[in-house]
C-alpha positions as CSV (number, residue, x, y, z in Angstrom):
1,M,-18.0,-33.1,12.1
2,H,-15.4,-32.4,14.8
3,S,-12.9,-34.2,12.9
4,N,-13.5,-32.4,9.7
5,L,-13.5,-29.1,11.4
6,A,-10.0,-30.0,13.0
7,T,-8.6,-31.1,9.9
8,F,-9.7,-27.8,8.4
9,L,-8.2,-25.7,10.9
10,K,-5.0,-27.4,11.1
11,K,-4.5,-27.1,7.1
12,Y,-5.8,-23.6,7.2
13,D,-2.9,-21.0,6.7
14,F,-3.7,-18.5,9.6
15,S,0.0,-16.9,9.3
16,F,-0.9,-13.8,6.9
17,F,-4.0,-12.8,9.1
18,I,-1.9,-13.4,12.4
19,L,0.7,-11.0,11.1
20,M,-2.0,-8.6,9.7
21,V,-3.7,-8.6,13.1
22,L,-0.5,-8.1,15.1
23,I,0.7,-5.0,13.0
24,F,-2.8,-3.5,13.0
25,V,-2.9,-3.7,17.0
26,I,0.2,-1.6,16.9
27,G,-1.4,0.6,14.5
28,V,-4.8,1.1,16.1
29,L,-3.1,1.8,19.5
30,N,-0.4,4.3,18.0
31,L,-3.5,6.0,16.3
32,Y,-5.2,6.3,19.7
33,S,-1.9,7.8,21.3
34,A,-1.6,10.3,18.2
35,T,-5.2,11.6,18.6
36,H,-6.2,11.1,21.8
37,A,-5.0,14.6,22.9
38,I,-6.4,16.3,20.0
39,S,-9.7,18.5,20.5
40,D,-10.7,18.3,16.7
41,K,-14.0,16.3,16.6
42,Q,-13.1,14.9,13.1
43,V,-10.1,13.2,14.5
44,D,-11.4,12.4,18.1
45,G,-12.7,8.6,18.1
46,L,-10.8,7.7,14.7
47,Y,-9.4,4.9,16.6
48,K,-12.9,3.4,16.8
49,T,-13.5,3.9,13.3
50,Q,-10.5,2.2,12.2
51,M,-11.3,-0.8,14.2
52,T,-14.8,-0.9,12.6
53,Y,-12.8,-0.6,9.3
54,F,-10.5,-3.4,10.2
55,A,-13.2,-5.7,11.3
56,L,-15.0,-5.3,7.8
57,A,-11.5,-5.9,6.0
58,T,-10.7,-8.9,8.0
59,C,-14.5,-10.3,7.0
60,I,-13.7,-9.4,3.4
61,G,-10.3,-10.8,3.5
62,I,-11.7,-14.2,5.1
63,F,-14.5,-14.4,2.6
64,A,-11.6,-13.9,-0.2
65,S,-9.4,-17.0,1.3
66,F,-12.2,-19.0,0.1
67,V,-12.2,-17.9,-3.3
68,K,-10.0,-19.9,-5.6
69,S,-7.4,-18.6,-7.7
70,K,-9.0,-20.3,-10.7
71,T,-12.0,-18.0,-10.1
72,L,-9.8,-14.8,-10.0
73,F,-8.0,-15.8,-13.1
74,R,-11.1,-16.2,-14.8
75,Y,-12.5,-12.7,-13.8
76,S,-9.2,-10.9,-13.5
77,Y,-9.9,-8.8,-16.9
78,L,-13.3,-8.1,-15.9
79,I,-12.3,-6.9,-12.4
80,Y,-9.6,-4.7,-14.2
81,I,-12.2,-3.1,-16.6
82,I,-14.8,-2.4,-13.8
83,N,-12.2,-0.8,-11.6
84,V,-10.8,1.5,-14.6
85,V,-14.3,2.7,-15.1
86,L,-14.8,3.4,-11.4
87,V,-11.4,5.5,-11.3
88,I,-12.8,7.5,-14.2
89,M,-16.0,7.8,-12.3
90,V,-14.2,9.5,-9.7
91,L,-13.1,12.0,-11.9
92,I,-16.7,12.9,-12.8
93,I,-18.9,12.5,-9.9
94,G,-16.4,11.9,-7.1
95,V,-16.3,13.7,-4.0
96,K,-13.9,16.3,-3.6
97,V,-11.9,16.4,-0.3
98,L,-8.9,19.3,0.4
99,G,-8.6,19.9,-3.3
100,A,-8.3,16.1,-4.6
101,R,-11.3,14.1,-6.0
102,R,-10.4,10.6,-4.9
103,W,-13.8,9.0,-3.4
104,L,-17.1,7.7,-4.4
105,D,-19.9,8.4,-2.0
106,L,-21.7,5.1,-1.5
107,G,-23.9,6.6,1.1
108,I,-23.0,4.4,4.1
109,I,-19.1,4.8,3.3
110,R,-17.0,6.6,1.1
111,F,-14.8,4.3,-1.1
112,Q,-11.5,4.9,-2.8
113,P,-11.3,2.9,-6.2
114,S,-7.6,3.6,-6.7
115,E,-6.9,1.5,-3.7
116,I,-8.5,-1.7,-5.0
117,M,-7.0,-0.6,-8.5
118,K,-3.7,-2.0,-7.2
119,L,-5.2,-5.3,-6.7
120,S,-7.1,-5.3,-9.8
121,L,-3.6,-4.5,-11.8
122,V,-1.9,-7.4,-9.8
123,L,-4.5,-9.9,-11.1
124,M,-4.7,-8.5,-14.4
125,L,-0.8,-8.8,-14.9
126,G,-0.8,-12.2,-13.2
127,R,-3.3,-13.5,-15.9
128,W,-1.4,-11.6,-18.8
129,Y,2.2,-12.9,-17.9
130,S,1.3,-16.5,-16.8
131,A,-0.2,-17.0,-20.4
132,R,3.2,-17.1,-21.9
133,D,5.8,-19.6,-21.2
134,P,7.4,-18.8,-17.8
135,E,10.9,-20.1,-18.6
136,T,11.1,-17.7,-21.6
137,D,12.5,-14.3,-21.1
138,I,9.9,-11.7,-22.4
139,G,11.1,-8.8,-24.7
140,L,9.9,-5.4,-25.6
141,K,7.2,-6.3,-27.9
142,E,5.6,-8.4,-25.1
143,M,5.4,-5.5,-22.7
144,I,3.4,-2.9,-24.7
145,L,0.1,-4.1,-23.7
146,P,0.9,-4.7,-20.1
147,S,2.4,-1.1,-20.0
148,I,-0.8,0.4,-21.7
149,F,-2.8,-1.6,-18.9
150,V,-0.7,0.3,-16.1
151,I,-0.4,3.7,-17.8
152,I,-4.0,4.4,-18.1
153,P,-5.2,4.0,-14.5
154,S,-1.9,5.6,-13.4
155,I,-2.6,8.8,-15.4
156,I,-6.2,8.9,-14.3
157,V,-5.3,8.4,-10.4
158,I,-2.5,11.2,-10.8
159,I,-5.0,13.7,-12.3
160,Q,-7.3,13.0,-9.4
161,P,-4.5,14.2,-7.8
162,D,-3.2,11.0,-6.2
163,L,0.5,11.0,-6.8
164,G,1.5,8.5,-4.2
165,T,-1.2,6.0,-5.6
166,G,-0.1,6.5,-9.3
167,I,3.8,5.8,-8.3
168,I,2.5,2.6,-6.4
169,L,0.6,1.2,-9.3
170,L,4.0,1.9,-11.6
171,L,6.2,0.2,-9.2
172,V,3.9,-2.9,-8.6
173,F,4.1,-3.1,-12.4
174,F,7.7,-3.2,-12.5
175,S,7.9,-5.7,-9.7
176,I,5.8,-8.2,-11.3
177,T,7.4,-7.7,-14.7
178,F,10.9,-8.0,-13.5
179,Y,9.9,-11.4,-11.7
180,R,8.4,-12.4,-15.0
181,R,12.1,-12.3,-16.3
182,L,13.0,-9.6,-18.7
183,K,15.7,-9.5,-21.4
184,W,18.4,-7.0,-20.9
185,K,17.2,-4.7,-24.0
186,P,14.0,-3.9,-22.3
187,I,15.6,-3.4,-19.0
188,I,17.9,-0.8,-20.4
189,I,15.2,0.8,-22.6
190,I,13.0,1.0,-19.5
191,G,15.8,2.6,-17.5
192,I,16.1,5.1,-20.1
193,L,12.1,5.8,-20.4
194,V,11.8,6.1,-16.7
195,S,14.6,8.6,-16.6
196,V,13.4,10.5,-19.7
197,G,9.7,10.3,-18.2
198,S,10.6,11.3,-14.7
199,I,11.8,14.4,-16.3
200,F,8.9,15.0,-18.2
201,M,6.6,14.2,-15.5
202,Y,8.3,16.6,-13.2
203,Q,8.1,19.6,-15.9
204,F,4.7,19.1,-17.0
205,G,2.8,16.5,-15.1
206,L,3.5,17.7,-11.4
207,K,1.8,20.5,-9.8
208,D,3.6,23.4,-8.1
209,Y,3.0,21.9,-4.8
210,Q,4.4,18.5,-5.9
211,K,7.2,20.3,-7.5
212,Q,8.1,22.2,-4.3
213,R,8.0,18.8,-2.3
214,V,10.8,17.4,-4.4
215,I,12.9,20.7,-4.1
216,T,12.4,20.7,-0.3
217,F,13.5,17.0,-0.1
218,F,17.0,18.2,-0.8
219,D,17.0,21.2,1.6
220,P,14.0,21.3,4.1
221,W,15.5,24.0,6.1
222,E,15.4,26.4,3.3
223,D,11.6,26.6,3.9
224,V,11.4,25.7,7.9
225,K,7.7,27.3,8.1
226,G,6.5,26.3,4.6
227,Y,7.1,23.2,2.6
228,G,9.8,22.0,4.7
229,Y,7.8,21.9,7.9
230,N,6.2,18.5,7.9
231,A,9.7,16.7,7.0
232,I,11.6,18.7,9.7
233,Q,8.8,17.8,12.3
234,S,8.9,14.2,11.3
235,E,12.6,14.0,11.8
236,I,12.4,15.6,15.3
237,A,9.8,13.2,16.2
238,I,11.9,10.3,15.1
239,G,14.9,11.7,16.6
240,S,13.5,12.7,20.0
241,G,12.5,9.1,20.4
242,Q,16.0,7.7,20.8
243,I,16.4,4.1,21.7
244,F,13.3,3.2,23.7
245,G,11.1,6.2,23.2
246,K,9.2,8.4,25.4
247,G,6.4,5.9,26.1
248,F,2.9,5.5,25.1
249,K,0.6,8.5,24.5
250,K,3.8,10.7,25.4
251,S,4.5,12.0,21.8
252,S,5.1,15.8,22.2
253,Q,4.9,16.1,18.4
254,A,1.5,14.6,17.9
255,S,-0.2,15.7,21.3
256,L,0.9,19.5,20.6
257,S,-0.2,19.1,17.2
258,Y,3.3,20.2,15.8
259,L,3.2,17.1,13.3
260,P,0.4,17.7,10.8
261,E,-1.4,14.3,9.3
262,N,0.1,12.1,12.4
263,H,-2.9,9.6,11.9
264,T,-2.3,9.1,8.4
265,D,1.2,9.8,6.6
266,F,3.3,10.5,9.6
267,A,1.8,7.9,11.9
268,F,5.4,6.2,11.8
269,S,6.9,9.4,13.2
270,V,4.6,9.3,16.2
271,F,5.5,5.4,16.7
272,N,9.1,6.3,16.6
273,E,8.8,9.1,19.0
274,E,7.0,7.1,21.5
275,H,8.8,3.7,21.2
276,G,12.0,4.7,19.8
277,I,14.5,2.3,17.7
278,F,13.6,-0.7,19.8
279,G,10.0,-0.2,18.8
280,S,10.6,0.4,15.5
281,I,12.7,-2.7,15.0
282,I,9.9,-4.9,16.3
283,L,7.6,-3.1,14.0
284,I,10.0,-3.6,10.7
285,G,10.5,-7.1,11.9
286,L,6.8,-8.1,11.6
287,Y,6.7,-6.5,8.2
288,I,9.8,-8.6,7.2
289,A,8.0,-11.8,8.7
290,L,5.0,-10.9,6.2
291,F,7.2,-10.3,3.3
292,M,9.2,-13.5,3.9
293,R,6.0,-15.4,4.2
294,F,4.9,-13.8,0.6
295,I,8.2,-14.9,-0.8
296,W,7.9,-18.6,0.7
297,L,4.5,-18.9,-0.9
298,S,5.6,-17.5,-4.2
299,I,8.1,-20.4,-4.3
300,A,5.5,-22.8,-3.0
301,A,2.6,-22.1,-5.2
302,T,1.6,-24.7,-7.4
303,N,1.3,-22.9,-10.4
304,F,2.8,-19.7,-12.2
305,Y,-0.3,-17.4,-12.1
306,D,-0.4,-17.8,-8.3
307,S,3.3,-17.3,-7.8
308,V,3.0,-14.1,-9.9
309,I,-0.2,-13.1,-8.0
310,V,1.7,-13.6,-4.5
311,I,4.6,-11.4,-5.8
312,G,2.3,-8.5,-6.9
313,L,0.4,-8.7,-3.3
314,M,3.9,-8.6,-1.6
315,S,4.9,-5.5,-3.8
316,I,1.8,-3.8,-2.7
317,F,2.7,-4.1,1.0
318,F,6.4,-3.6,0.2
319,W,6.4,-0.6,-1.5
320,H,3.9,1.3,0.8
321,T,6.2,0.3,3.7
322,F,9.3,1.2,2.1
323,I,8.2,4.5,0.6
324,N,6.3,5.6,3.8
325,M,9.2,4.8,6.3
326,S,11.6,6.5,3.8
327,M,9.7,9.8,3.4
328,T,9.1,10.3,7.1
329,T,12.9,9.7,7.7
330,G,13.8,12.1,5.2
331,L,15.2,9.5,2.8
332,L,12.7,10.2,0.4
333,P,10.1,13.2,-0.8
334,I,6.9,13.4,1.0
335,V,4.2,11.8,-0.8
336,G,0.5,10.9,0.4
337,I,1.3,6.9,0.9
338,P,-0.2,5.1,4.1
339,L,1.8,2.6,5.9
340,P,0.1,-0.4,5.8
341,L,-2.2,-1.5,8.9
342,I,-0.9,1.4,11.0
343,S,-2.1,4.8,9.1
344,Y,-5.8,5.7,9.2
345,G,-7.8,4.9,6.4
346,G,-10.7,2.3,5.4
347,S,-10.0,1.7,1.8
348,S,-6.4,0.8,2.3
349,L,-7.2,-1.5,5.2
350,I,-9.9,-3.3,2.8
351,T,-7.1,-3.5,0.0
352,F,-4.5,-5.0,2.4
353,G,-7.2,-7.3,3.9
354,L,-8.0,-8.6,0.6
355,C,-4.2,-9.2,-0.2
356,C,-4.0,-11.4,2.9
357,G,-7.2,-13.2,2.0
358,I,-6.1,-13.9,-1.6
359,A,-2.5,-15.0,-0.4
360,T,-4.3,-17.2,2.2
361,S,-6.3,-18.6,-0.6
362,I,-3.5,-19.6,-2.5
363,S,-1.9,-21.2,0.3
364,N,-4.7,-23.1,1.3
365,S,-5.2,-24.5,-2.3
366,R,-2.1,-26.5,-1.6
367,K,-3.8,-28.5,1.0
368,L,-7.5,-27.6,1.4
369,F,-8.8,-27.0,-2.3
């Protein structure tokens, strides 16, 4: 019995969960620091709620680590269909908060189906693309149905409105599709369609406040007290951190409430102010270690389906991290995309926990299953 347990623990891949815990510890300490001086009852104690969600996300992730990829392959289309139905239900009976209808009220907790939609899309695309010869480049014809699969939930999510998640779904799709190997013709056509589609989306798809965010991105100082306020305060927080930061719980931007959404969208700004470039390098290093682990597993995977899934899981983490850090530092327009395991949010924690759990399952299948 003890021998079997020792063998199991030796072969079980703990790396994804270890990196997940390390990043989360930084995140929950940062969340406590960002909210400890705020008197708002809705914000006070959020770090305790975050720890509860993380415990739930970890349990779900561990459970997922014992679900074989063959099972995920078998039910991938069904999971996708159910998730699309849930996303549609949000528009009909979803809870409306701050003008956005994104959550389903389950009584005990509020659930955001668009978060799990990212994972459902990865599973569906993994099955679709792995059904074809991986050594053969795919053309425009083979991309018609996958494009429809991603466009449907993306449009529904953007209508909620949740532009950030809609963008993530599209980027995950492009990441997996390019990994699957495209011919040059569809690459050129995609580039043209994306350019034209972006212009069309800007003119007819975005709401006025979303358009203003794009305009403000180029010159935030034009509207210092309005749309440019968040971007300017974020840059001030990051700049004031300098090399080693001001220290734990010493963020003036957070404690004085100059920086809005400092526990969600701008959590990285608070972290920069308190820990400076040095702290940010450590945090980014942990993310890079996680990305490299995904890349290693995509190469070591025993079949093409697993390899595609791992790339999809990595793209979820990567695009969240890249876009959030870029928008807080002024390199991209501000959109509502959380920083993985750092920003407050239960549904996103569960999504990232599932990503690590599925990756662990695929890694374990090489030795345990």
